C-alpha positions in Angstrom: 0.0 0.0 0.0 2.8 2.4 0.9 4.5 1.7 -2.5 1.3 2.4 -4.4 0.9 5.8 -2.6 4.5 6.6 -3.5 4.0 5.9 -7.2 0.7 7.7 -7.2 2.3 10.8 -5.7 5.1 10.7 -8.2 2.7 10.3 -11.1 0.7 13.3 -9.9 3.8 15.5 -9.5 5.2 14.9 -13.1 2.6 16.9 -15.0 2.9 19.8 -12.6 6.7 19.9 -13.0 6.4 19.6 -16.8 4.0 22.4 -17.1 6.5 24.7 -15.4 9.2 23.6 -17.8 7.0 24.3 -20.8 6.1 27.7 -19.5 9.6 29.0 -20.0 10.6 30.3 -23.4 13.8 31.8 -24.7 13.2 34.8 -27.1 15.0 37.6 -28.7 14.0 41.2 -29.2 14.8 44.9 -28.8 14.1 46.9 -25.5 11.6 49.7 -26.2 11.0 51.0 -22.7 12.7 50.3 -19.3 11.4 51.2 -15.9 14.1 50.5 -13.3 11.9 51.7 -10.4 9.1 49.2 -11.0 11.3 46.5 -12.5 9.3 46.4 -15.7 10.6 46.2 -19.3 8.9 46.4 -22.7 10.5 44.3 -25.5 9.6 44.1 -29.1 10.3 40.5 -30.1 12.3 39.7 -33.2 10.2 37.9 -35.7 11.9 36.2 -38.7 10.9 37.4 -42.2 11.4 36.0 -45.7 14.8 36.3 -47.4 16.7 36.9 -44.1 14.8 40.2 -43.5 13.7 40.6 -39.9 10.2 42.1 -39.3 8.8 43.5 -36.1 7.1 41.0 -33.8 4.8 41.5 -30.8 5.7 44.1 -28.1 5.1 42.9 -24.5 5.7 44.2 -21.1 7.5 41.9 -18.6 8.4 42.0 -14.9 12.1 41.4 -14.3 12.9 38.8 -11.6 16.3 40.4 -10.7 15.9 44.3 -10.8 19.6 45.1 -10.4 20.4 43.5 -13.8 18.4 46.3 -15.5 21.2 48.8 -14.7 23.2 47.5 -17.6 20.5 47.9 -20.2 19.0 50.8 -22.2 16.2 51.3 -24.7 17.3 50.2 -28.2 19.5 47.3 -26.9 19.0 43.9 -28.5 18.5 41.1 -26.0 18.0 37.4 -25.6 15.7 36.7 -22.7 14.0 33.8 -20.9 10.4 34.3 -19.9 8.5 32.3 -17.3 4.7 32.6 -17.2 2.8 31.9 -14.1 -1.0 32.6 -13.8 -0.8 35.0 -16.8 2.1 37.1 -15.3 5.2 37.1 -17.6 8.5 37.4 -15.8 12.0 37.6 -17.3 14.3 35.2 -15.5 17.4 35.7 -17.7 18.4 38.7 -19.8 21.6 38.7 -21.9 23.2 40.0 -25.1 22.4 37.8 -28.2 25.0 35.5 -29.4 26.4 36.2 -32.8 
């Protein structure tokens, strides 16, 4: 009986853990606005176009998990960022320069 409860608990936990992993996305874009006081940043995502031409993507506002990292950024900077979404709130967990 104890073994069955253990496996049932494990089977229940797996979908919860997987939904968290799927909620994270790595994206690229350009910072359009930055508010260091509130820890919010607006980024226009880079969306691939035809023939190697990049066209503008969606512009979204995000909370930043670690506010001090905003000190190194300015509007117009290109960034690669990882977003975690929980209950509709989008939070940047990682912000860095894009790799060439």
